[in-house]
N, CA, C and O atoms as a GROMACS GRO file, in nm:
protein
  396
    1MET      N    1  18.101   5.986   2.442
    1MET     CA    2  18.062   6.086   2.346
    1MET      C    3  18.112   6.220   2.397
    1MET      O    4  18.112   6.246   2.518
    2ARG      N    5  18.153   6.305   2.305
    2ARG     CA    6  18.194   6.440   2.338
    2ARG      C    7  18.093   6.536   2.278
    2ARG      O    8  18.053   6.520   2.163
    3GLN      N    9  18.052   6.636   2.353
    3GLN     CA   10  17.956   6.735   2.304
    3GLN      C   11  18.005   6.796   2.173
    3GLN      O   12  18.125   6.813   2.154
    4GLY      N   13  17.911   6.829   2.085
    4GLY     CA   14  17.945   6.902   1.964
    4GLY      C   15  18.023   6.823   1.860
    4GLY      O   16  18.077   6.881   1.766
    5THR      N   17  18.030   6.692   1.875
    5THR     CA   18  18.100   6.609   1.777
    5THR      C   19  17.999   6.521   1.706
    5THR      O   20  17.880   6.525   1.736
    6THR      N   21  18.047   6.440   1.613
    6THR     CA   22  17.959   6.350   1.537
    6THR      C   23  18.005   6.206   1.556
    6THR      O   24  18.053   6.142   1.463
    7PRO      N   25  17.990   6.154   1.677
    7PRO     CA   26  18.038   6.018   1.705
    7PRO      C   27  17.947   5.911   1.645
    7PRO      O   28  17.828   5.934   1.622
    8THR      N   29  18.005   5.796   1.621
    8THR     CA   30  17.927   5.679   1.585
    8THR      C   31  17.927   5.588   1.707
    8THR      O   32  18.031   5.536   1.747
    9LEU      N   33  17.809   5.569   1.764
    9LEU     CA   34  17.795   5.480   1.879
    9LEU      C   35  17.769   5.339   1.827
    9LEU      O   36  17.684   5.320   1.739
   10ILE      N   37  17.841   5.243   1.879
   10ILE     CA   38  17.827   5.105   1.835
   10ILE      C   39  17.790   5.019   1.955
   10ILE      O   40  17.856   5.022   2.059
   11ILE      N   41  17.683   4.943   1.939
   11ILE     CA   42  17.638   4.852   2.045
   11ILE      C   43  17.645   4.710   1.991
   11ILE      O   44  17.586   4.678   1.888
   12HIS      N   45  17.718   4.626   2.063
   12HIS     CA   46  17.730   4.485   2.026
   12HIS      C   47  17.622   4.406   2.099
   12HIS      O   48  17.599   4.426   2.219
   13THR      N   49  17.557   4.318   2.027
   13THR     CA   50  17.450   4.238   2.087
   13THR      C   51  17.489   4.090   2.085
   13THR      O   52  17.578   4.049   2.010
   14SER      N   53  17.422   4.013   2.166
   14SER     CA   54  17.439   3.868   2.163
   14SER      C   55  17.304   3.804   2.194
   14SER      O   56  17.226   3.857   2.273
   15GLY      N   57  17.279   3.690   2.132
   15GLY     CA   58  17.154   3.621   2.157
   15GLY      C   59  17.034   3.679   2.084
   15GLY      O   60  16.921   3.636   2.106
   16ILE      N   61  17.057   3.776   1.996
   16ILE     CA   62  16.948   3.838   1.921
   16ILE      C   63  16.984   3.830   1.773
   16ILE      O   64  17.092   3.870   1.732
   17GLU      N   65  16.893   3.777   1.693
   17GLU     CA   66  16.913   3.778   1.548
   17GLU      C   67  16.858   3.909   1.494
   17GLU      O   68  16.738   3.922   1.469
   18LEU      N   69  16.947   4.005   1.477
   18LEU     CA   70  16.905   4.140   1.437
   18LEU      C   71  16.831   4.141   1.303
   18LEU      O   72  16.745   4.226   1.281
   19LYS      N   73  16.862   4.048   1.215
   19LYS     CA   74  16.796   4.044   1.085
   19LYS      C   75  16.650   4.002   1.097
   19LYS      O   76  16.573   4.021   1.003
   20LYS      N   77  16.612   3.944   1.210
   20LYS     CA   78  16.474   3.898   1.229
   20LYS      C   79  16.388   3.999   1.306
   20LYS      O   80  16.280   3.964   1.354
   21LEU      N   81  16.434   4.122   1.316
   21LEU     CA   82  16.357   4.224   1.386
   21LEU      C   83  16.273   4.303   1.286
   21LEU      O   84  16.320   4.335   1.177
   22THR      N   85  16.151   4.333   1.324
   22THR     CA   86  16.066   4.414   1.237
   22THR      C   87  16.074   4.562   1.272
   22THR      O   88  16.046   4.648   1.188
   23SER      N   89  16.113   4.593   1.395
   23SER     CA   90  16.139   4.731   1.434
   23SER      C   91  16.245   4.732   1.543
   23SER      O   92  16.257   4.637   1.620
   24LEU      N   93  16.320   4.841   1.548
   24LEU     CA   94  16.426   4.854   1.647
   24LEU      C   95  16.441   5.003   1.679
   24LEU      O   96  16.442   5.087   1.589
   25TYR      N   97  16.453   5.033   1.806
   25TYR     CA   98  16.470   5.170   1.853
   25TYR      C   99  16.592   5.176   1.944
   25TYR      O  100  16.609   5.089   2.029
   26LEU      N  101  16.675   5.277   1.927
   26LEU     CA  102  16.788   5.301   2.016
   26LEU      C  103  16.760   5.433   2.086
   26LEU      O  104  16.743   5.536   2.020
   27THR      N  105  16.756   5.431   2.217
   27THR     CA  106  16.724   5.551   2.294
   27THR      C  107  16.841   5.589   2.384
   27THR      O  108  16.899   5.506   2.452
   28ILE      N  109  16.873   5.719   2.380
   28ILE     CA  110  16.974   5.778   2.469
   28ILE      C  111  16.900   5.872   2.561
   28ILE      O  112  16.819   5.953   2.516
   29GLU      N  113  16.928   5.862   2.692
   29GLU     CA  114  16.858   5.946   2.790
   29GLU      C  115  16.958   6.000   2.891
   29GLU      O  116  17.048   5.930   2.937
   30GLN      N  117  16.940   6.127   2.923
   30GLN     CA  118  17.021   6.191   3.027
   30GLN      C  119  16.937   6.298   3.095
   30GLN      O  120  16.902   6.399   3.033
   31ASN      N  121  16.905   6.277   3.220
   31ASN     CA  122  16.834   6.377   3.300
   31ASN      C  123  16.712   6.435   3.230
   31ASN      O  124  16.690   6.556   3.232
   32GLY      N  125  16.631   6.349   3.166
   32GLY     CA  126  16.510   6.394   3.100
   32GLY      C  127  16.527   6.432   2.954
   32GLY      O  128  16.427   6.448   2.883
   33THR      N  129  16.650   6.446   2.906
   33THR     CA  130  16.673   6.469   2.764
   33THR      C  131  16.676   6.332   2.697
   33THR      O  132  16.757   6.246   2.733
   34ILE      N  133  16.587   6.313   2.600
   34ILE     CA  134  16.574   6.183   2.535
   34ILE      C  135  16.591   6.199   2.385
   34ILE      O  136  16.530   6.286   2.322
   35LEU      N  137  16.675   6.112   2.328
   35LEU     CA  138  16.696   6.106   2.184
   35LEU      C  139  16.673   5.962   2.141
   35LEU      O  140  16.742   5.872   2.188
   36THR      N  141  16.575   5.940   2.053
   36THR     CA  142  16.545   5.806   2.005
   36THR      C  143  16.567   5.800   1.855
   36THR      O  144  16.519   5.885   1.780
   37LYS      N  145  16.639   5.697   1.813
   37LYS     CA  146  16.664   5.672   1.671
   37LYS      C  147  16.588   5.546   1.632
   37LYS      O  148  16.588   5.447   1.705
   38ARG      N  149  16.522   5.551   1.517
   38ARG     CA  150  16.446   5.437   1.465
   38ARG      C  151  16.533   5.351   1.375
   38ARG      O  152  16.644   5.388   1.338
   39MET      N  153  16.479   5.236   1.342
   39MET     CA  154  16.553   5.137   1.263
   39MET      C  155  16.614   5.198   1.136
   39MET      O  156  16.728   5.166   1.102
   40GLU      N  157  16.541   5.284   1.067
   40GLU     CA  158  16.592   5.342   0.943
   40GLU      C  159  16.710   5.437   0.964
   40GLU      O  160  16.781   5.470   0.869
   41ASP      N  161  16.731   5.483   1.089
   41ASP     CA  162  16.843   5.572   1.123
   41ASP      C  163  16.968   5.494   1.163
   41ASP      O  164  17.074   5.553   1.180
   42LEU      N  165  16.955   5.363   1.178
   42LEU     CA  166  17.061   5.280   1.233
   42LEU      C  167  17.128   5.196   1.126
   42LEU      O  168  17.067   5.161   1.025
   43GLU      N  169  17.254   5.164   1.150
   43GLU     CA  170  17.325   5.067   1.067
   43GLU      C  171  17.324   4.937   1.145
   43GLU      O  172  17.378   4.929   1.255
   44ILE      N  173  17.262   4.834   1.087
   44ILE     CA  174  17.246   4.707   1.157
   44ILE      C  175  17.320   4.599   1.080
   44ILE      O  176  17.295   4.576   0.962
   45GLU      N  177  17.411   4.533   1.150
   45GLU     CA  178  17.484   4.421   1.092
   45GLU      C  179  17.458   4.299   1.178
   45GLU      O  180  17.369   4.300   1.262
   46GLU      N  181  17.535   4.194   1.158
   46GLU     CA  182  17.508   4.066   1.225
   46GLU      C  183  17.481   4.080   1.374
   46GLU      O  184  17.376   4.037   1.422
   47ASN      N  185  17.573   4.138   1.449
   47ASN     CA  186  17.552   4.151   1.593
   47ASN      C  187  17.587   4.291   1.644
   47ASN      O  188  17.622   4.309   1.760
   48THR      N  189  17.577   4.389   1.555
   48THR     CA  190  17.604   4.527   1.597
   48THR      C  191  17.497   4.623   1.546
   48THR      O  192  17.440   4.606   1.439
   49VAL      N  193  17.473   4.722   1.628
   49VAL     CA  194  17.384   4.833   1.592
   49VAL      C  195  17.469   4.959   1.605
   49VAL      O  196  17.530   4.982   1.710
   50ALA      N  197  17.475   5.040   1.500
   50ALA     CA  198  17.554   5.162   1.503
   50ALA      C  199  17.467   5.280   1.464
   50ALA      O  200  17.376   5.268   1.382
   51VAL      N  201  17.496   5.394   1.524
   51VAL     CA  202  17.425   5.517   1.491
   51VAL      C  203  17.525   5.632   1.500
   51VAL      O  204  17.604   5.641   1.594
   52THR      N  205  17.520   5.720   1.400
   52THR     CA  206  17.604   5.839   1.401
   52THR      C  207  17.518   5.957   1.442
   52THR      O  208  17.411   5.981   1.385
   53LEU      N  209  17.564   6.030   1.541
   53LEU     CA  210  17.491   6.146   1.593
   53LEU      C  211  17.544   6.274   1.530
   53LEU      O  212  17.658   6.278   1.483
   54THR      N  213  17.461   6.377   1.528
   54THR     CA  214  17.501   6.507   1.474
   54THR      C  215  17.557   6.594   1.586
   54THR      O  216  17.543   6.564   1.705
   55GLN      N  217  17.620   6.704   1.545
   55GLN     CA  218  17.668   6.800   1.644
   55GLN      C  219  17.552   6.850   1.730
   55GLN      O  220  17.562   6.858   1.852
   56LYS      N  221  17.441   6.884   1.663
   56LYS     CA  222  17.324   6.934   1.735
   56LYS      C  223  17.276   6.834   1.839
   56LYS      O  224  17.242   6.871   1.951
   57GLU      N  225  17.273   6.706   1.801
   57GLU     CA  226  17.227   6.603   1.894
   57GLU      C  227  17.319   6.589   2.014
   57GLU      O  228  17.272   6.579   2.127
   58THR      N  229  17.451   6.589   1.991
   58THR     CA  230  17.543   6.571   2.105
   58THR      C  231  17.550   6.696   2.193
   58THR      O  232  17.583   6.686   2.311
   59LEU      N  233  17.519   6.812   2.136
   59LEU     CA  234  17.518   6.934   2.218
   59LEU      C  235  17.398   6.940   2.313
   59LEU      O  236  17.396   7.022   2.404
   60GLN      N  237  17.298   6.853   2.292
   60GLN     CA  238  17.184   6.847   2.384
   60GLN      C  239  17.222   6.792   2.521
   60GLN      O  240  17.158   6.821   2.621
   61PHE      N  241  17.328   6.712   2.522
   61PHE     CA  242  17.367   6.643   2.645
   61PHE      C  243  17.473   6.720   2.721
   61PHE      O  244  17.558   6.787   2.661
   62THR      N  245  17.469   6.711   2.854
   62THR     CA  246  17.563   6.781   2.940
   62THR      C  247  17.671   6.684   2.988
   62THR      O  248  17.649   6.563   2.989
   63PRO      N  249  17.786   6.736   3.029
   63PRO     CA  250  17.890   6.647   3.079
   63PRO      C  251  17.837   6.562   3.195
   63PRO      O  252  17.763   6.609   3.280
   64GLY      N  253  17.877   6.436   3.196
   64GLY     CA  254  17.830   6.341   3.296
   64GLY      C  255  17.795   6.211   3.228
   64GLY      O  256  17.844   6.182   3.119
   65SER      N  257  17.711   6.133   3.290
   65SER     CA  258  17.678   6.004   3.230
   65SER      C  259  17.542   6.011   3.160
   65SER      O  260  17.455   6.091   3.196
   66TYR      N  261  17.526   5.926   3.060
   66TYR     CA  262  17.399   5.908   2.992
   66TYR      C  263  17.371   5.759   2.985
   66TYR      O  264  17.460   5.678   3.008
   67GLN      N  265  17.248   5.725   2.954
   67GLN     CA  266  17.210   5.584   2.942
   67GLN      C  267  17.163   5.557   2.800
   67GLN      O  268  17.107   5.645   2.734
   68VAL      N  269  17.186   5.434   2.754
   68VAL     CA  270  17.145   5.394   2.620
   68VAL      C  271  17.084   5.255   2.627
   68VAL      O  272  17.131   5.169   2.701
   69GLN      N  273  16.978   5.234   2.547
   69GLN     CA  274  16.909   5.105   2.545
   69GLN      C  275  16.848   5.081   2.407
   69GLN      O  276  16.808   5.175   2.338
   70ILE      N  277  16.843   4.954   2.370
   70ILE     CA  278  16.776   4.913   2.247
   70ILE      C  279  16.647   4.842   2.285
   70ILE      O  280  16.645   4.760   2.377
   71ARG      N  281  16.539   4.874   2.213
   71ARG     CA  282  16.414   4.798   2.223
   71ARG      C  283  16.375   4.758   2.082
   71ARG      O  284  16.404   4.830   1.986
   72ALA      N  285  16.310   4.643   2.071
   72ALA     CA  286  16.278   4.593   1.938
   72ALA      C  287  16.158   4.499   1.942
   72ALA      O  288  16.114   4.454   2.048
   73ILE      N  289  16.107   4.471   1.822
   73ILE     CA  290  16.002   4.372   1.802
   73ILE      C  291  16.057   4.267   1.705
   73ILE      O  292  16.108   4.301   1.598
   74THR      N  293  16.047   4.140   1.743
   74THR     CA  294  16.092   4.033   1.655
   74THR      C  295  15.987   4.006   1.548
   74THR      O  296  15.874   4.054   1.557
   75ASP      N  297  16.027   3.928   1.447
   75ASP     CA  298  15.931   3.894   1.342
   75ASP      C  299  15.818   3.805   1.393
   75ASP      O  300  15.720   3.781   1.323
   76GLU      N  301  15.832   3.755   1.516
   76GLU     CA  302  15.726   3.676   1.579
   76GLU      C  303  15.636   3.762   1.668
   76GLU      O  304  15.545   3.710   1.733
   77GLY      N  305  15.663   3.893   1.672
   77GLY     CA  306  15.581   3.985   1.751
   77GLY      C  307  15.621   3.998   1.897
   77GLY      O  308  15.544   4.052   1.977
   78VAL      N  309  15.739   3.948   1.933
   78VAL     CA  310  15.785   3.953   2.071
   78VAL      C  311  15.863   4.084   2.093
   78VAL      O  312  15.955   4.116   2.018
   79ALA      N  313  15.825   4.160   2.196
   79ALA     CA  314  15.896   4.283   2.232
   79ALA      C  315  16.014   4.248   2.322
   79ALA      O  316  15.999   4.176   2.420
   80ILE      N  317  16.132   4.301   2.287
   80ILE     CA  318  16.252   4.273   2.365
   80ILE      C  319  16.322   4.404   2.399
   80ILE      O  320  16.298   4.507   2.335
   81ALA      N  321  16.409   4.401   2.499
   81ALA     CA  322  16.486   4.518   2.538
   81ALA      C  323  16.624   4.474   2.586
   81ALA      O  324  16.638   4.371   2.652
   82SER      N  325  16.724   4.552   2.552
   82SER     CA  326  16.860   4.525   2.599
   82SER      C  327  16.877   4.577   2.741
   82SER      O  328  16.794   4.653   2.790
   83PRO      N  329  16.984   4.535   2.808
   83PRO     CA  330  17.016   4.601   2.935
   83PRO      C  331  17.043   4.749   2.908
   83PRO      O  332  17.083   4.787   2.798
   84ILE      N  333  17.023   4.832   3.009
   84ILE     CA  334  17.054   4.974   2.998
   84ILE      C  335  17.203   4.991   3.025
   84ILE      O  336  17.254   4.948   3.129
   85LEU      N  337  17.272   5.055   2.930
   85LEU     CA  338  17.415   5.080   2.944
   85LEU      C  339  17.438   5.224   2.984
   85LEU      O  340  17.365   5.313   2.940
   86SER      N  341  17.538   5.249   3.066
   86SER     CA  342  17.576   5.385   3.104
   86SER      C  343  17.709   5.419   3.040
   86SER      O  344  17.803   5.339   3.044
   87ARG      N  345  17.716   5.537   2.981
   87ARG     CA  346  17.838   5.586   2.918
   87ARG      C  347  17.855   5.732   2.958
   87ARG      O  348  17.769   5.790   3.023
   88SER      N  349  17.968   5.792   2.917
   88SER     CA  350  18.000   5.930   2.956
   88SER      C  351  17.986   6.029   2.842
   88SER      O  352  18.012   5.997   2.726
   89VAL      N  353  17.946   6.151   2.879
   89VAL     CA  354  17.949   6.266   2.790
   89VAL      C  355  18.062   6.355   2.839
   89VAL      O  356  18.069   6.387   2.958
   90PHE      N  357  18.150   6.394   2.748
   90PHE     CA  358  18.263   6.480   2.782
   90PHE      C  359  18.239   6.620   2.725
   90PHE      O  360  18.177   6.634   2.619
   91PRO      N  361  18.288   6.724   2.793
   91PRO     CA  362  18.259   6.861   2.752
   91PRO      C  363  18.349   6.911   2.639
   91PRO      O  364  18.456   6.857   2.612
   92VAL      N  365  18.302   7.018   2.575
   92VAL     CA  366  18.384   7.100   2.485
   92VAL      C  367  18.372   7.243   2.534
   92VAL      O  368  18.277   7.276   2.606
   93LEU      N  369  18.467   7.327   2.496
   93LEU     CA  370  18.463   7.467   2.540
   93LEU      C  371  18.369   7.550   2.454
   93LEU      O  372  18.293   7.632   2.507
   94TYR      N  373  18.372   7.530   2.323
   94TYR     CA  374  18.288   7.607   2.231
   94TYR      C  375  18.164   7.525   2.203
   94TYR      O  376  18.170   7.424   2.132
   95LYS      N  377  18.052   7.565   2.257
   95LYS     CA  378  17.929   7.487   2.253
   95LYS      C  379  17.833   7.532   2.142
   95LYS      O  380  17.714   7.552   2.166
   96GLU      N  381  17.887   7.548   2.024
   96GLU     CA  382  17.808   7.585   1.906
   96GLU      C  383  17.837   7.484   1.795
   96GLU      O  384  17.938   7.415   1.799
   97ILE      N  385  17.746   7.477   1.696
   97ILE     CA  386  17.771   7.394   1.579
   97ILE      C  387  17.875   7.463   1.493
   97ILE      O  388  17.864   7.582   1.464
   98ILE      N  389  17.978   7.388   1.453
   98ILE     CA  390  18.084   7.446   1.371
   98ILE      C  391  18.071   7.397   1.226
   98ILE      O  392  18.015   7.290   1.199
   99GLU      N  393  18.124   7.477   1.135
   99GLU     CA  394  18.122   7.441   0.991
   99GLU      C  395  18.260   7.444   0.935
   99GLU      O  396  18.279   7.417   0.816
   0.00000   0.00000   0.00000
């Protein structure tokens, strides 16, 4: 992800029937800055979860690495969590929202 942009983050899953989840949360964390998106904010297909972030959201994060994880509840009431993935945040020079 690059600061100040509107990226779509895509997470591929395996072994989880995404259509059988009653709730799903995608959380991004970096040094205490936490952004959580709920199921209604996500695009969920067969084995992928996608979320598009805003300029404001990506400007919250500083250059370096961030972590992302999915947690969910199945239709049987079982709470599950994905492995925590680490990805990079890249800088921009102009750190304001542009129009």
